C-alpha positions in Angstrom: 75.5 113.7 96.5 78.4 114.1 94.1 81.9 112.9 94.9 84.1 115.8 95.9 87.2 116.4 93.8 89.5 116.6 96.8 89.1 112.9 97.5 91.2 110.5 95.4 88.8 107.6 95.8 85.2 107.0 96.5 86.0 104.9 99.5 88.0 107.8 100.9 85.0 110.2 100.5 82.6 107.7 102.0 85.0 107.0 104.9 85.2 110.7 105.8 81.5 111.2 105.5 80.7 108.1 107.7 83.4 109.0 110.2 82.0 112.5 110.6 78.5 111.2 111.3 79.8 108.9 114.0 82.2 111.3 115.7 79.6 114.1 115.6 77.0 111.8 117.2 74.6 112.0 114.3 74.9 108.2 114.2 74.4 107.1 117.8 76.3 104.2 119.5 74.8 100.9 118.6 73.1 102.1 115.4 72.9 99.5 112.7 74.7 100.4 109.5 73.1 99.0 106.4 75.4 99.0 103.4 72.7 99.2 100.7 71.0 102.1 102.5 74.2 104.1 102.9 75.2 103.5 99.3 71.9 104.7 98.0 71.9 107.8 100.2 75.5 108.8 99.1 75.1 107.8 95.5 77.8 105.1 95.2 77.9 101.4 94.9 78.2 99.1 97.9 81.9 98.5 97.4 83.3 101.8 98.6 80.9 101.7 101.6 82.3 98.3 102.6 85.9 99.5 102.1 85.1 102.6 104.3 83.7 100.4 107.0 86.8 98.3 107.2 88.8 101.5 107.8 86.3 102.6 110.5 86.6 99.2 112.1 90.4 99.6 112.3 89.8 102.8 114.2 87.4 101.1 116.6 84.5 103.2 115.4 82.5 100.4 113.8 81.9 96.8 114.7 81.7 94.3 111.8 80.0 91.0 112.7 79.9 88.1 110.3 76.4 87.3 109.0 75.0 90.2 111.1 76.2 93.4 109.4 77.8 96.4 111.1 77.0 98.8 113.9 78.4 101.9 115.5 80.7 101.0 118.4 79.1 101.0 121.8 81.2 101.8 124.9 81.0 99.1 127.5 82.0 101.2 130.5 82.5 98.1 132.8 84.8 96.4 130.4 86.7 99.6 129.7 87.3 100.2 133.4 88.3 96.5 134.0 90.8 96.4 131.1 92.3 99.8 131.8 92.6 99.3 135.5 94.4 96.0 134.9 96.6 97.6 132.3 97.4 100.4 134.7 98.6 98.0 137.4 100.5 95.8 135.0 102.2 98.5 133.1 103.0 100.6 136.1 104.7 97.6 137.7 106.4 96.7 134.5 108.0 100.2 134.3 109.0 100.1 138.0 110.8 96.7 137.7 112.4 97.7 134.3 114.0 100.9 135.7 117.2 99.2 137.0 117.7 97.8 133.5 117.3 101.1 131.6 120.7 102.1 130.4 122.0 105.2 128.6 121.1 103.7 125.2 117.5 102.9 126.4 117.0 106.5 127.6 118.4 107.9 124.4 115.9 105.7 122.5 113.0 106.9 124.7 114.0 110.5 124.1 114.0 109.9 120.4 110.5 108.4 120.6 109.2 111.4 122.7 110.6 113.8 120.1 108.9 111.8 117.3 105.6 112.0 119.2 106.0 115.7 119.7 106.3 116.1 115.9 103.2 113.9 115.4 101.2 116.0 117.9 102.1 119.2 116.1 101.3 117.7 112.7 98.0 116.1 114.0 99.1 112.7 112.8 97.0 110.4 115.1 98.0 107.1 113.5 101.7 107.7 113.7 101.4 109.0 117.2 99.5 105.9 118.3 102.2 103.7 116.8 105.0 105.7 118.5 103.1 105.7 121.8 103.0 101.9 121.8 106.7 101.7 121.0 107.5 104.1 123.8 105.8 101.9 126.3 107.2 98.7 124.7 110.7 100.1 124.9 110.4 100.5 128.7 108.6 97.2 129.5 110.8 95.1 127.3 113.8 96.0 129.5 112.2 94.4 132.5 113.0 90.9 133.9 109.6 89.3 133.3 108.9 88.4 129.6 105.5 86.9 130.6 104.4 90.3 132.1 105.3 92.0 128.9 103.3 89.4 126.9 100.2 89.9 129.2 100.4 93.7 128.7 100.4 93.6 125.0 97.7 91.0 124.7 95.4 93.3 126.6 96.7 96.3 124.7 96.0 94.8 121.3 92.5 93.6 122.3 91.1 97.0 123.1 92.1 99.7 120.6 91.0 102.2 123.2 93.6 104.9 122.3 92.5 104.9 118.7 88.9 105.4 119.7 89.6 108.2 122.1 91.8 110.1 119.6 89.2 109.7 116.9 86.5 111.3 119.1 88.8 113.6 121.1 91.9 114.5 119.0 92.9 117.1 121.6 93.7 114.2 124.0 96.9 113.5 122.0 98.5 116.5 123.6 97.5 115.3 127.1 98.9 111.8 126.3 102.2 113.3 125.1 102.5 115.3 128.3 102.0 112.2 130.3 104.8 110.5 128.4 107.2 113.4 129.1 106.3 113.1 132.9 106.8 109.4 132.9 110.2 109.7 131.2 111.3 112.4 133.7 110.3 110.1 136.6 112.4 107.3 135.2 115.4 109.5 134.6 115.1 110.7 138.2 115.3 107.0 139.2 111.8 107.3 140.8 110.2 104.0 139.9 107.3 104.5 142.3 106.4 107.9 140.7 106.7 106.4 137.2 104.3 103.6 138.3 101.8 106.1 139.7 101.9 108.2 136.5 101.4 105.2 134.2 98.3 104.1 136.3 97.0 107.7 136.1 97.7 107.8 132.4 95.6 104.6 131.7 92.8 105.6 134.0 92.6 109.0 132.4 92.0 107.4 129.0 89.4 105.1 130.6 87.5 108.1 132.1 87.2 109.7 128.7 85.8 106.5 127.1 83.4 106.0 130.0 82.1 109.5 129.7 81.4 108.8 126.1 79.6 105.7 127.0 77.4 107.4 129.6 76.4 110.1 127.1 75.8 107.7 124.3 77.2 110.1 121.8 80.5 111.8 121.1 81.3 114.6 123.6 82.0 117.5 121.4 
């Protein structure tokens, strides 16, 4: 297979090719990825394959294990539900208790972040949306009175990478996530902490459901 001209680097081409095989389900969950085999099939050296796998790992699509090699990510539905259920409770509560501390400046900041996310949704820029999504939530929770709660939330957040995986397989979920953020902001502006808490729990469990559906099917749900 010849390197297509539209790709600036070999690793970029290999990344796109491998990513498509994973997202399409051609490479099933748990499949071992052997660098030498992939390199030979594509017609490149092992270096761009390794570089591509690092990018896929950052998206949560590949698991790299020292001295073992690589494999396509498997969805552990029990772990997903455990983590996202806990996150839903913690984050919903964090938003509720932060509400009295959200001032005009904080709401202006949240509106700016929602506008940014809207532009990222329209442009299909998943990575920038994911970063803005995290800052939207962080802006809310950081105003709360419990720093330890905030720390717990982002330790769980950083350990999963679930949003990145969902958007890789189901890019249309970005729009749903954005609509959730708008609803959460409206509830906060209406001084309805209980509704904001409910919406955030629903937001997290919706993400978990998509991931669990992928896990049950064993392939990407296209």
